[in-house]
C-alpha positions as CSV (number, residue, x, y, z in Angstrom):
1,M,93.2,207.5,-55.0
2,T,96.9,207.1,-54.0
3,I,99.8,209.4,-55.0
4,T,101.1,206.6,-57.2
5,Q,97.8,206.3,-59.0
6,L,97.6,210.0,-59.4
7,F,101.0,210.4,-61.0
8,K,100.2,207.5,-63.4
9,K,97.1,209.4,-64.5
10,I,99.1,212.7,-64.9
11,L,102.0,211.0,-66.7
12,P,100.3,210.8,-70.2
13,F,99.7,214.5,-70.1
14,T,103.4,215.3,-69.3
15,K,104.8,213.1,-72.1
16,P,104.6,215.8,-74.9
17,Y,106.7,218.1,-72.7
18,K,109.6,215.7,-71.9
19,N,112.2,218.2,-73.2
20,L,110.8,220.9,-71.0
21,I,110.9,218.5,-68.0
22,A,114.5,217.6,-68.8
23,Y,115.6,221.2,-68.8
24,T,113.8,221.7,-65.4
25,L,115.5,218.7,-63.9
26,L,118.9,219.8,-65.1
27,L,118.4,223.3,-63.6
28,T,117.2,221.7,-60.4
29,L,120.4,219.6,-60.1
30,V,122.6,222.6,-60.7
31,G,120.6,224.7,-58.2
32,S,120.8,221.9,-55.5
33,F,124.6,222.1,-55.6
34,A,124.6,225.9,-55.7
35,A,122.4,226.1,-52.6
36,Q,125.2,224.5,-50.5
37,V,127.9,227.0,-51.5
38,N,127.0,229.4,-48.6
39,A,127.7,226.7,-46.0
40,F,131.1,225.9,-47.5
41,I,132.0,229.6,-47.9
42,L,130.9,230.4,-44.3
43,K,133.0,227.5,-42.9
44,Y,136.0,228.6,-44.9
45,T,135.5,232.3,-43.8
46,V,135.2,231.5,-40.1
47,D,138.2,229.1,-40.1
48,T,140.4,231.4,-42.1
49,I,139.6,234.5,-40.0
50,S,140.3,232.4,-36.9
51,E,143.7,231.5,-38.3
52,L,144.5,235.1,-39.2
53,L,143.6,236.2,-35.7
54,V,145.7,233.5,-34.1
55,D,148.7,234.3,-36.4
56,N,148.3,238.1,-35.9
57,Q,148.2,238.7,-39.7
58,P,147.8,242.3,-40.9
59,L,144.4,243.8,-41.7
60,S,145.1,243.8,-45.4
61,Q,145.1,240.0,-45.5
62,G,141.6,240.1,-44.1
63,F,140.3,242.6,-46.7
64,Y,141.8,240.4,-49.4
65,L,140.0,237.4,-48.0
66,L,136.7,239.2,-47.8
67,G,137.1,240.4,-51.4
68,I,137.5,236.9,-52.7
69,I,134.6,235.6,-50.6
70,A,132.3,238.5,-51.8
71,A,133.2,237.8,-55.4
72,V,132.5,234.0,-55.0
73,L,129.2,234.7,-53.2
74,L,128.0,237.3,-55.8
75,G,128.9,234.9,-58.7
76,K,127.1,232.1,-57.0
77,E,124.0,234.4,-56.5
78,I,124.0,235.4,-60.2
79,L,124.2,231.7,-61.2
80,Y,121.5,230.8,-58.6
81,A,119.2,233.6,-59.8
82,A,119.5,232.4,-63.4
83,V,118.8,228.8,-62.3
84,Q,115.7,229.8,-60.3
85,F,114.4,231.9,-63.2
86,G,114.7,228.9,-65.5
87,Q,113.1,226.6,-63.0
88,K,110.1,229.0,-62.4
89,F,109.7,229.9,-66.0
90,Y,109.8,226.3,-67.3
91,G,107.6,225.1,-64.3
92,E,105.0,227.8,-65.1
93,K,105.1,227.1,-68.8
94,L,104.5,223.4,-68.0
95,R,101.6,224.2,-65.7
96,I,99.9,226.5,-68.3
97,E,100.2,224.0,-71.1
98,I,99.1,221.0,-69.1
99,A,96.1,223.0,-67.8
100,R,95.2,223.7,-71.4
101,D,95.5,220.0,-72.2
102,F,93.4,219.0,-69.2
103,S,90.7,221.4,-70.1
104,Q,90.6,220.4,-73.8
105,A,90.7,216.7,-72.9
106,I,87.7,216.9,-70.6
107,I,85.7,219.0,-73.0
108,E,86.3,216.6,-75.8
109,K,85.4,213.7,-73.5
110,I,82.1,215.0,-72.1
111,L,80.9,215.9,-75.6
112,T,81.0,212.2,-76.4
113,Y,78.9,211.2,-73.3
114,R,75.3,210.1,-73.5
115,M,72.4,212.3,-72.3
116,A,71.9,210.1,-69.3
117,F,75.3,211.4,-67.9
118,F,74.1,215.0,-68.0
119,T,70.6,214.3,-66.6
120,S,72.0,212.4,-63.6
121,P,71.4,214.2,-60.2
122,E,75.2,213.8,-59.5
123,N,76.1,215.7,-62.7
124,E,74.0,218.8,-62.4
125,S,75.7,221.8,-64.2
126,G,77.0,223.5,-61.1
127,K,78.4,220.3,-59.6
128,L,80.1,219.4,-62.9
129,Q,81.6,222.9,-63.3
130,T,83.0,222.9,-59.8
131,R,84.4,219.4,-60.2
132,I,86.1,220.3,-63.4
133,D,87.5,223.7,-62.4
134,A,88.7,222.5,-59.0
135,G,90.2,219.3,-60.5
136,I,92.2,221.2,-63.2
137,S,93.3,223.9,-60.7
138,S,94.6,221.4,-58.1
139,L,96.2,219.1,-60.6
140,T,98.1,221.9,-62.5
141,R,99.1,223.5,-59.2
142,L,100.5,220.1,-58.2
143,V,102.5,219.9,-61.4
144,Q,103.8,223.4,-61.0
145,N,104.7,223.0,-57.3
146,F,106.5,219.7,-58.1
147,F,108.9,221.3,-60.5
148,I,109.2,224.8,-58.8
149,D,109.0,223.9,-55.1
150,I,108.9,220.2,-54.2
151,L,111.6,218.9,-56.5
152,P,114.2,221.7,-55.8
153,L,113.5,221.5,-52.0
154,F,114.0,217.8,-51.7
155,S,117.0,217.7,-54.1
156,N,118.6,220.5,-52.0
157,A,117.8,218.5,-48.8
158,I,119.4,215.3,-50.3
159,V,122.6,217.1,-51.4
160,A,122.8,218.9,-48.0
161,L,122.3,215.6,-46.2
162,I,125.1,213.9,-48.2
163,C,127.4,216.9,-47.4
164,M,126.6,216.5,-43.7
165,F,127.4,212.8,-43.8
166,L,130.7,213.4,-45.6
167,A,131.7,216.0,-43.1
168,N,130.6,214.0,-40.0
169,F,128.6,210.8,-39.9
170,Y,127.0,211.5,-36.5
171,V,125.8,215.0,-37.4
172,G,124.4,213.6,-40.6
173,L,122.6,210.9,-38.7
174,V,120.8,213.5,-36.6
175,G,119.5,215.2,-39.7
176,L,118.5,211.9,-41.3
177,L,116.6,210.6,-38.2
178,L,114.6,213.8,-38.0
179,V,113.1,213.4,-41.5
180,P,110.9,210.2,-40.9
181,V,109.6,211.6,-37.6
182,Y,108.5,214.7,-39.4
183,F,107.0,212.7,-42.3
184,Y,105.0,210.6,-39.9
185,V,103.5,213.7,-38.2
186,S,102.7,215.3,-41.6
187,Q,101.0,212.1,-42.8
188,R,98.9,212.0,-39.6
189,Q,98.0,215.6,-40.3
190,A,97.0,214.8,-44.0
191,S,95.0,211.8,-42.9
192,R,93.1,213.9,-40.3
193,L,92.4,216.7,-42.8
194,S,91.3,214.5,-45.8
195,G,87.8,214.1,-44.4
196,F,87.4,217.9,-44.0
197,R,88.6,218.4,-47.6
198,R,86.2,215.8,-49.0
199,S,83.3,217.5,-47.2
200,M,84.5,220.9,-48.5
201,R,84.5,219.6,-52.1
202,K,80.8,218.6,-51.7
203,Y,79.9,222.0,-50.1
204,R,81.5,223.8,-53.0
205,E,79.7,221.7,-55.6
206,N,76.4,222.3,-53.9
207,K,77.1,226.0,-53.5
208,S,78.0,226.4,-57.1
209,N,74.9,224.5,-58.3
210,Q,72.7,226.5,-56.0
211,I,74.0,229.8,-57.3
212,I,73.4,228.7,-60.9
213,N,69.8,227.5,-60.0
214,L,69.2,230.8,-58.2
215,I,70.3,232.9,-61.3
216,E,68.2,230.7,-63.6
217,S,65.1,231.0,-61.3
218,I,65.5,234.7,-60.4
219,L,62.3,235.7,-62.3
220,V,60.2,233.2,-60.3
221,I,61.9,234.1,-57.0
222,K,61.2,237.8,-57.4
223,S,57.6,237.3,-58.7
224,F,56.8,235.3,-55.5
225,G,58.9,237.5,-53.2
226,R,61.0,234.6,-52.0
227,E,64.3,236.4,-51.8
228,K,64.5,235.9,-48.0
229,I,63.8,232.2,-48.2
230,E,66.5,231.7,-50.9
231,A,69.0,233.8,-48.9
232,E,68.4,231.6,-45.8
233,R,68.8,228.5,-47.9
234,H,72.1,229.7,-49.2
235,Q,73.1,230.9,-45.7
236,K,72.9,227.3,-44.4
237,I,75.5,226.1,-46.9
238,Q,77.8,229.1,-46.0
239,Y,77.6,228.2,-42.3
240,D,78.3,224.5,-42.9
241,M,81.4,225.6,-45.0
242,T,82.5,227.9,-42.2
243,E,82.3,225.2,-39.6
244,N,84.3,222.9,-41.8
245,Q,86.9,225.5,-42.5
246,M,87.4,226.3,-38.8
247,A,87.8,222.6,-38.0
248,T,90.4,222.3,-40.8
249,R,92.3,225.4,-39.5
250,K,92.2,224.1,-35.9
251,T,93.7,220.8,-36.8
252,S,96.3,222.3,-39.1
253,Y,97.5,224.8,-36.4
254,L,97.8,222.0,-33.8
255,F,100.0,219.8,-36.1
256,E,102.1,222.8,-37.2
257,S,103.0,223.5,-33.5
258,V,104.1,219.9,-33.1
259,K,106.2,220.0,-36.3
260,S,107.9,223.3,-35.3
261,F,108.8,221.8,-32.0
262,I,110.4,218.7,-33.7
263,E,112.4,220.9,-36.0
264,Q,113.8,222.9,-33.1
265,I,114.8,219.7,-31.4
266,G,116.9,218.9,-34.5
267,V,118.6,222.3,-34.4
268,V,119.5,222.0,-30.7
269,L,120.9,218.5,-31.3
270,V,123.1,219.7,-34.2
271,I,124.4,222.7,-32.2
272,M,125.2,220.5,-29.2
273,L,126.9,217.8,-31.2
274,T,129.0,220.1,-33.3
275,A,130.0,222.1,-30.3
276,Y,131.1,218.9,-28.6
277,F,133.3,218.0,-31.6
278,V,134.8,221.5,-31.7
279,L,135.6,221.4,-28.0
280,N,137.1,217.9,-28.5
281,E,139.2,219.3,-31.3
282,Q,137.6,217.0,-33.9
283,M,136.1,219.9,-35.8
284,S,137.1,223.5,-36.6
285,L,135.1,226.4,-35.3
286,G,133.6,227.0,-38.7
287,A,132.1,223.6,-38.8
288,I,129.4,224.7,-36.3
289,M,127.9,227.2,-38.8
290,F,128.6,224.8,-41.7
291,H,126.4,222.1,-40.2
292,I,123.7,224.5,-39.0
293,L,123.4,225.9,-42.6
294,L,123.3,222.4,-44.1
295,F,120.7,221.3,-41.5
296,N,118.6,224.3,-42.5
297,N,118.7,223.1,-46.1
298,V,117.6,219.7,-44.9
299,S,114.8,221.1,-42.7
300,A,113.6,223.6,-45.4
301,P,111.4,221.0,-47.2
302,I,110.3,219.8,-43.7
303,R,109.1,223.3,-43.0
304,Q,107.3,223.3,-46.3
305,L,106.0,219.7,-45.9
306,H,102.6,220.7,-44.5
307,R,102.0,222.9,-47.6
308,I,103.2,220.2,-49.9
309,Y,100.9,217.7,-48.2
310,D,98.0,220.2,-48.5
311,E,98.6,220.5,-52.3
312,V,99.0,216.8,-52.8
313,N,95.9,216.0,-50.8
314,D,93.9,218.6,-52.5
315,A,95.0,217.1,-55.8
316,L,94.1,213.6,-54.6
317,I,90.6,214.6,-53.5
318,Y,89.7,216.9,-56.4
319,S,91.3,214.7,-59.0
320,E,88.9,211.9,-58.0
321,G,86.0,214.0,-59.2
322,F,87.9,215.2,-62.3
323,F,89.1,211.8,-63.4
324,S,85.8,210.2,-62.6
325,I,84.4,212.5,-65.4
326,L,87.3,212.0,-67.7
327,E,87.3,208.2,-67.4
328,E,83.5,207.6,-67.6
329,E,83.9,205.1,-70.4
330,E,80.5,203.5,-69.8
331,Q,78.9,206.9,-70.4
332,R,80.3,207.2,-73.9
333,E,77.5,207.7,-76.4
334,P,76.9,204.4,-78.2
335,T,77.5,204.5,-81.9
336,G,77.5,201.9,-84.7
337,T,79.2,201.9,-88.1
338,Y,76.2,201.7,-90.4
339,R,76.1,204.6,-92.9
340,P,73.6,204.0,-95.7
341,H,73.8,205.8,-99.0
342,K,70.3,207.2,-98.4
343,I,67.8,207.2,-95.5
344,K,64.2,206.6,-96.5
345,G,62.6,207.2,-93.1
346,L,60.7,204.1,-92.2
347,I,60.7,204.0,-88.4
348,E,59.6,201.0,-86.4
349,I,59.4,201.0,-82.6
350,R,58.9,197.5,-81.2
351,N,58.0,196.8,-77.5
352,V,60.2,199.5,-76.1
353,D,60.5,200.2,-72.4
354,F,62.6,203.1,-71.1
355,H,63.7,204.3,-67.7
356,Y,65.4,207.7,-67.1
357,P,68.6,207.7,-64.9
358,N,66.6,208.8,-61.9
359,G,64.6,205.6,-62.2
360,L,61.4,207.0,-63.7
361,Q,59.8,204.7,-66.2
362,A,58.7,206.9,-69.1
363,L,57.7,204.3,-71.7
364,K,56.0,200.9,-71.3
365,N,55.9,198.4,-74.1
366,V,55.6,201.1,-76.8
367,S,55.2,200.0,-80.4
368,M,54.4,202.1,-83.5
369,V,55.3,202.4,-87.2
370,V,56.0,205.7,-88.9
371,Q,55.9,205.5,-92.6
372,P,58.4,207.3,-94.8
373,N,57.4,210.7,-96.3
374,Q,54.5,210.8,-93.8
375,N,53.5,213.4,-91.2
376,T,52.9,211.7,-87.9
377,A,51.6,213.5,-84.8
378,L,52.3,212.3,-81.2
379,V,49.3,213.3,-79.1
380,G,48.9,213.0,-75.4
381,L,48.8,214.9,-72.1
382,S,51.9,216.2,-70.5
383,G,54.1,213.3,-69.2
384,A,52.6,210.8,-71.6
385,G,56.1,210.0,-73.0
386,K,55.9,211.9,-76.4
387,S,59.2,213.8,-76.0
388,T,60.9,210.7,-74.7
389,V,60.1,208.9,-78.0
390,I,61.8,211.8,-79.8
391,N,64.8,211.5,-77.5
392,L,65.1,207.8,-78.3
393,L,64.7,208.3,-82.0
394,D,67.6,210.9,-82.0
395,K,69.7,208.4,-80.0
396,F,70.0,210.8,-77.0
397,Y,69.1,207.7,-74.9
398,S,69.0,204.0,-75.6
399,P,65.9,201.9,-74.9
400,T,65.9,199.9,-71.7
401,K,64.1,197.1,-73.4
402,G,62.9,196.6,-77.0
403,Q,64.1,197.7,-80.4
404,I,63.9,200.7,-82.7
405,L,64.5,200.2,-86.4
406,L,65.2,202.8,-89.1
407,D,64.7,201.5,-92.7
408,G,64.8,197.9,-91.2
409,V,68.2,198.4,-89.4
410,D,68.5,198.6,-85.6
411,L,69.1,202.3,-84.6
412,A,71.9,201.1,-82.4
413,D,73.8,200.0,-85.5
414,Y,73.8,203.4,-87.1
415,D,76.8,205.7,-86.9
416,T,75.4,208.3,-84.4
417,A,77.0,211.3,-86.1
418,Y,75.8,210.2,-89.5
419,L,72.3,209.7,-88.2
420,R,72.1,213.1,-86.7
421,E,73.3,214.7,-89.8
422,H,70.2,213.4,-91.5
423,V,67.8,214.3,-88.7
424,G,66.4,217.8,-87.9
425,L,65.2,218.6,-84.4
426,V,63.2,221.7,-83.3
427,L,62.4,221.8,-79.6
428,Q,59.9,223.8,-77.6
429,K,62.7,225.9,-76.2
430,N,65.8,226.0,-78.4
431,H,69.2,227.2,-77.2
432,I,70.6,230.3,-78.7
433,F,74.4,230.5,-78.6
434,K,76.4,233.5,-77.6
435,G,77.2,235.3,-80.9
436,S,75.5,236.9,-83.9
437,I,72.2,236.0,-85.5
438,A,74.1,234.8,-88.6
439,E,76.4,232.5,-86.6
440,N,73.3,231.0,-84.8
441,I,71.6,230.2,-88.1
442,R,74.8,228.9,-89.6
443,Y,74.9,226.3,-86.8
444,G,72.5,224.3,-89.0
445,K,75.2,224.2,-91.8
446,T,78.6,225.4,-90.8
447,D,79.8,226.2,-94.3
448,A,76.6,228.0,-95.4
449,S,77.0,231.2,-97.3
450,M,75.4,234.5,-96.3
451,N,72.9,234.1,-99.1
452,E,71.9,230.6,-97.8
453,I,71.4,232.1,-94.3
454,K,69.1,234.8,-95.6
455,V,67.1,232.3,-97.6
456,A,66.6,230.1,-94.5
457,A,65.6,233.2,-92.5
458,K,63.0,234.2,-95.1
459,K,61.5,230.7,-95.0
460,A,61.3,231.0,-91.2
461,Y,59.7,234.5,-91.5
462,I,62.4,236.2,-89.5
463,H,64.4,237.9,-92.2
464,E,62.5,241.3,-92.1
465,Q,62.7,241.5,-88.3
466,I,66.5,240.8,-88.5
467,L,66.9,243.7,-90.9
468,D,65.1,246.0,-88.5
469,L,67.9,245.5,-85.9
470,P,70.8,248.0,-85.8
471,N,73.4,245.6,-87.1
472,G,71.1,243.2,-89.0
473,Y,72.5,239.7,-89.2
474,D,75.5,240.7,-87.1
475,S,73.4,241.7,-84.1
476,D,73.6,239.7,-80.9
477,A,71.2,236.8,-81.1
478,H,70.2,237.3,-77.5
479,L,68.5,240.6,-78.5
480,L,65.7,238.6,-80.1
481,S,62.5,237.7,-78.3
482,G,61.6,234.2,-77.3
483,G,59.4,233.7,-80.4
484,Q,62.1,235.2,-82.7
485,Q,64.7,232.9,-81.2
486,Q,62.3,230.0,-82.0
487,R,62.3,231.1,-85.6
488,I,66.1,231.2,-85.6
489,A,66.0,227.5,-84.6
490,I,63.5,226.8,-87.4
491,A,65.8,228.7,-89.8
492,R,68.6,226.3,-88.8
493,L,66.3,223.4,-89.8
494,F,65.7,224.9,-93.3
495,L,69.5,225.3,-93.7
496,K,70.2,221.7,-92.6
497,D,67.6,220.3,-94.9
498,P,67.4,216.8,-93.4
499,P,65.2,213.9,-94.7
500,I,63.8,213.2,-91.2
501,I,62.3,215.9,-89.0
502,F,61.3,215.8,-85.3
503,L,59.2,218.8,-84.1
504,D,58.6,219.0,-80.3
505,E,56.1,221.8,-79.8
506,P,57.8,224.0,-82.4
507,T,55.2,226.9,-82.2
508,A,54.7,226.9,-78.4
509,N,56.4,230.2,-77.9
510,L,55.0,232.1,-80.9
511,D,52.2,234.5,-81.2
512,A,49.1,233.7,-83.4
513,I,50.4,235.5,-86.5
514,A,53.9,234.0,-86.2
515,T,52.4,230.6,-85.6
516,E,50.4,230.8,-88.8
517,Q,53.6,232.0,-90.7
518,I,55.7,229.2,-89.3
519,K,53.0,226.6,-89.9
520,N,53.1,227.6,-93.6
521,S,56.9,227.2,-93.5
522,L,56.7,223.8,-91.8
523,D,54.1,222.6,-94.2
524,A,56.6,223.4,-97.0
525,I,59.5,221.7,-95.4
526,K,57.4,218.6,-94.5
527,T,56.9,217.7,-98.1
528,G,58.8,214.6,-99.1
529,R,60.2,214.0,-95.6
530,T,59.4,211.8,-92.6
531,V,58.0,214.1,-89.9
532,I,57.1,213.4,-86.3
533,I,55.5,216.3,-84.5
534,V,54.6,216.6,-80.8
535,S,52.0,219.3,-80.6
536,H,48.9,220.6,-78.7
537,S,47.9,222.6,-81.8
538,I,44.6,221.4,-83.3
539,S,45.6,222.5,-86.8
540,Q,48.9,220.6,-86.7
541,I,47.2,217.5,-85.3
542,I,44.4,217.5,-87.9
543,D,46.9,218.0,-90.7
544,A,48.8,214.9,-89.7
545,E,48.3,211.8,-91.9
546,H,49.0,209.5,-89.0
547,I,48.2,210.1,-85.3
548,V,49.7,208.1,-82.3
549,V,47.9,208.7,-79.0
550,M,49.9,208.1,-75.8
551,E,48.9,207.9,-72.2
552,K,51.1,207.2,-69.2
553,G,54.0,206.0,-71.3
554,Q,51.9,203.7,-73.5
555,V,50.4,203.8,-77.0
556,V,46.6,203.6,-76.5
557,E,45.4,204.6,-80.0
558,D,46.8,204.7,-83.5
559,G,45.2,205.9,-86.7
560,T,43.9,209.1,-88.5
561,H,41.8,211.8,-87.1
562,E,38.8,210.5,-88.9
563,D,39.4,207.0,-87.4
564,L,40.1,208.1,-83.9
565,Y,37.7,210.9,-83.1
566,P,34.5,208.9,-83.4
567,N,35.8,206.3,-80.9
568,H,35.1,208.6,-78.0
569,S,38.2,207.4,-76.2
570,V,41.4,209.1,-75.2
571,Y,42.0,211.0,-78.4
572,H,38.4,212.2,-78.4
573,R,38.7,213.5,-74.9
574,I,42.0,215.3,-75.6
575,F,40.8,216.8,-78.9
576,T,37.5,218.0,-77.4
577,A,39.4,219.6,-74.5
578,M,41.7,221.4,-77.0
579,A,38.7,222.7,-78.9
580,N,36.8,223.8,-75.8
581,S,39.9,225.7,-74.6
582,L,39.8,227.7,-77.8
583,N,36.1,228.4,-77.4
584,I,35.4,227.3,-80.9
585,E,31.7,228.1,-80.8
586,K,32.2,231.7,-79.9
587,I,35.0,232.1,-82.5
588,T,32.7,230.5,-85.2
589,R,29.9,232.9,-84.3
590,S,32.3,235.9,-84.4
591,M,33.6,234.9,-87.8
592,Q,30.1,234.3,-89.2
593,K,29.1,237.9,-88.3
594,Q,31.8,239.3,-90.6
């Protein structure tokens, strides 16, 4: 990304603040002229004092002159302080508000992206977080520095250079010729450092992602005693980052020495040239200090150029990752416009293939029909593709090949938000948001009353346990156990009350009594709805009116339990294994003895 491209991308974010920018530019112009006052005052002071000494004027004349000079300088400093305050305040205000807009824009954007974006190896949570944080930080710092540092510095330099040319063309030419040389060296420095910065960005993304994975896996790490291995793995990234940082510093210090030498050459040339003109009686004695101060105003941005280039190059590098996320138009979740008055629930999957973003083919030529108001169970070993079917039906992903119809209309034609309003989903592990229990249940219906929340909790058999907590429904939801959190998710489903329900191992984390209670609740909510359940529970499979058996991403059997079990095929093998794992014979004998 070039600087021009970067500013074009930032421009839309600055448009709402054009008045703020105008005030800053006006203050910058005033400050640029105020910054040259010292040079003119010093020249006037030296020349006037020289004349007083030559004319043998009384000391009182000198004190009068010093009083006027002091008053002018103090007045100028008061004005300059007010200008600088305005510049910094408006610049900081602009930075804060644009940072807010950047953050809001990217959050709103990624919420519209399809699941494939988040499951891509390039977009792991730690990498995304680092890319977003570093991008916003570098971009807003660039905006701030532009109005607080870069713009005032260069406007001061331009005004000072004009004053030098007006005073003496040749001295002004020395100041002008120094600038492109310094720019060239700084550009070479930036080019040499860009590779190091790009590598550092990757190191930081990997480091952040590794720390998140470490925290999420801490229970497994400690249970296997692998703390030392994880520490060594993290140490490698740290050492790589250290070597990169040292190489960056070494290159920076080398170029800084060269730039400092170039600047001193300019100072020497200005002194020699102005001294020559004074000796040749073409300039007054005060002109020496006058031109040196003006040259300092020209060289000030040159002294800061390395830092400015650092900021710009950081913004260029980190903005690539930031804007690549913000502008991922092809990752936007597909949506149609079809919004029927009522969804009946007839689902038809026709010859569907599906590949995940990592290339894994999860489904191969899958076809099935789910009748409305029917309870359908997806049965198969782990990795058979059952959860993938649920993901496709909820439009989290789109089929690679084939077609999915809902009530005779292609699922792609449905308004995605409308579809999900009419679909309920309970996963094996449901997310609990930070907040109270009531807020977590209300997520199923944002305008639900407290009474509705309690009714849903009762249906999910969690109400009594919530009341046992110190703050009841206002308690932190993370105080609940895994099984209790699962029932919170089921309570959300009761509150949402959708016509289509997808259940992916809904009782996997529950104890036996809770499983029985939830089964009763699920049986109640299944009535009059289209239900697809993924389960390894014998009772839930037997209760299903329709069973679809999957193996290695394909549908291998389809029918009822009574139809499939006698076939002694895949379903028979899976069902028998489930029964054997429960030790049915021993359980039956124990119950018969009662």
